[in-house]
N, C-alpha and C positions, 0 to 999 in steps of 0.2 A: 503494501499498499504505500504508495507515493505522497507524504503529510504536502496538505494545502496550507500556506501561511495563513495564519490567524494573527489577528492584531487586537489588545485589549486598551481600552481607552485606559490611561492613567489617572485613578480617582482615589480617594481612601478608600472606597468600598470595595473597588477590585483587588487593591494592594493587601486589604486586608483579608479579604477572599483568597487571594492567592495565598498568602500564610498558611491561613486556616486548613487548604485542602493540602498542601506541601508536609503540614504538621500531621496531618491524619495520615498521609500516608507512610511516613515514617513510625506511627504507633501502629499500623496496620501491618505492615512490615515485619515487625516485632512478633506481633500476634500469630501471622503465618508462620514464623522460624526463617524469614529472607534474610533477617539480619547477621552481621557479622563482628559482634563486638562492639568495638567505639569506632570500626572502620565501616566502608562502603558510603557512597553518597547519591541522594535524591538533591536533583535542584533544578528550578523553575524560575527563567525570565522573569524578572518584575515588568510588570504592566507598564507600555510606555517606553520603555528603555532597550538599547540596541546591545548595550555591552552590560548589563549587570545581573546579577542571579542570585536568587536566593540559596542558601545552602547551610548546612547544620555546622556548629562550632567543634572543632575537633575534641576530643574526650567525651563528649557526649554519647550517650545510648540513644539509640534510634526511640525507645521507649520513654525518654524524658525531654522528646521534642515538642515545643512547644509555638504556637503562633509568634509568640515573641520574642522568643530564644531564638530565631531563626536568625542568618547576618546577611547582609546584601555586601556582595564584592562584586569587584569589575573583574572582568578577564584577564588581567595580569595578577590577579590573587591580592589586591589593595582593598582593606575591610571600607567600606561605604558609610556603613548603618550598621551600629548591633557591637557587641564586644566578644572576643574570643579569639584564638588562632584557627586558621584554616589549614587542613592537611593537604600536603603537597599533591598527592594523586587528585584532590578535588579540583583543582585549578588545570592540571595536567590533561586530565580526560575529559572532564565537562565543560573549559574552556572552549577547547579545540571542537568539540562538537557543536557546540552553541555557533561558533562562527562558521564553520563549515556546512552547517546546516540550519539555517533561520528559523526555519519553520518547526526542528526541535525545539518548540519552548521548553519542555520538561524532558530531562534527560535523567533515566533511574539506572544506575551501576550497581552490581550487587551480585552477592555470591551464594544463590540458595542452593541447599543439598543435590536437587537433582538436576537441576540447570546446570550446575558447575560439575558433576557428575558425566554429563552429554559434553561438556568442554573437556573434560579430562580426559576422556578414552579416545584410544587413535581412530581417526577417520570419522569420529561424532557428527552426526547428523541427524536432523528429526524426519523422522520418517511418517508420513501420510496416513496414519492407521486408525485414526477415530474421527470422529463427525467434531469437539470439540479442537481436534488439531489441527482440520481443513482452515482454521482461521489462519493459519501461518502458510499457508502455501505460498511459494513465492516470495515471502516476506521476512525469510532471514539470511542474513549475510555470516559468513565464516570468515575467522581470520584464523590462520592454522601456523602464524610466526610468532611464537610466543618471545617478546622482547624484555622481558623480566619487568624490574621495577624502573624503568628507566622515563627519562623526563620527556623524552617524545612519543611515549606510546599513546598520548592522546589522540596527535595526530595520524598516527598508525591505525588506532580505531575510528576516526574519523573519515580517513579514505577506505578503508576496509566496508564500513558500513553503505557507502554509496547511497542508493534511495531506497534502503530498506529500514524498516522501524524496529527492527532486532538485530543484534550482532552477539553472537557466540565466540568468544576469544579464546582459543584453544590456551589449557594451563591455568586457567584463569577465573573467568565467570563469563556473566553477559551484562549487556546494554540494553535498554529501551526505552524506545523515544516517542514522543507523542506531542500533539499542539495542546493538551492541555494533562494534568495530572489524573485527571479522571482516566484519559484514553491510557496513558503509558500504564500507568497501574491494572486498569483492565488485561491489558496485555502479558503486564509482568504474571499477575495470578495464574492466567492462563497459560504460560509458557511452563514455568514451572510446576504445574500439572500435567502439560502433556511430558513433559520429560521423566515427571513420576512414573506416568502410565508406561513410555517406553522403557524406563529400567524395569519394573515389575514384570513386562515383555519380556526382556531379555533376560532375566535372571529365571523365568518360568522353563526356558528350554522350549517353548512353543516356539512354533513358526509363526512369523507376522505378516497378516492380511492388510496388504498397502491397497488403500482405496485407489481407482482407476485415475490416470491423469485428466482427462476429461470432467469429472465429477469431482474431482478436487477442484480445479479452478472453479465448475460452475457452482459449487458449494461456498468456494471463499468470495464469490462476487454478491452472493446473496449476503452472507456475513457482513461483507464489508459496509454493503447500502444500509445497515442497521446498526453501525458500530458505533457512531457518535452518539446517537440517542442511547443504546444499550449500555456503553461505556459509562455514561452520567447516572443512567436508574442504578447500574450495579454500585457505583462510587458513594451514591447519594444514600443507599442500603446499607451501606458500610461504615459511612460516617453515623448513621442513626444509631446503628448498633455501639459505636464509639461514645455516641452521645449517653445511652444508657451504661455504659460500663467501665468508660474511661474517657470523661469527659474533658481532661485536664487540658486536652491538646488543643484548645480553644482561647485558651490564657494567653 
């Protein structure tokens, strides 16, 4: 799915909602087990800005993130608003993707267990074996050249991603982008579910039943046509759950 550029007007309401949504994504990642200690980063471009994004301060767990403790930084890593330090990889990876792919307003980089399993196995590729997985038909890019914790890894990721919205990086993890937090998190959730199903299939010893190419393509088109609406409905439902069980994220 090629991302369509969207621009939000910069108002106090849109900026606050952006903070709330990104904080919710962090809390949800913790609840789903997508987090990795104090590492991994979710970023969101500040509405109306072209070179500033929201990111968590280094040292905080995803379960600790709130709307107001998110920091605004520029693409050079300078703190524009808020307090705290920024982990190097948050700038190296996220700034490069935001710059190279302006429509990628939200960038989620994580090491969820099953998605990272796919990244770690030789020749790891996502197979179209289930209806829920078909949303990723021709939407996943693969970077098989692990470069370690290098300052240039962001440029490598941004280049490898091309026009895809999901990147699986060998020996590292996954990166998902979207025009909104809702879109990106919707994809991250289903990516981890897809990889879990593939892992269970692989460890079962049974032969995979791959959906024919023409059916995969047709089903993905249908899913795409409903994606924007479905992602909002799903993310709103998750936020209602947070409102009941973990409401501190809005503070």
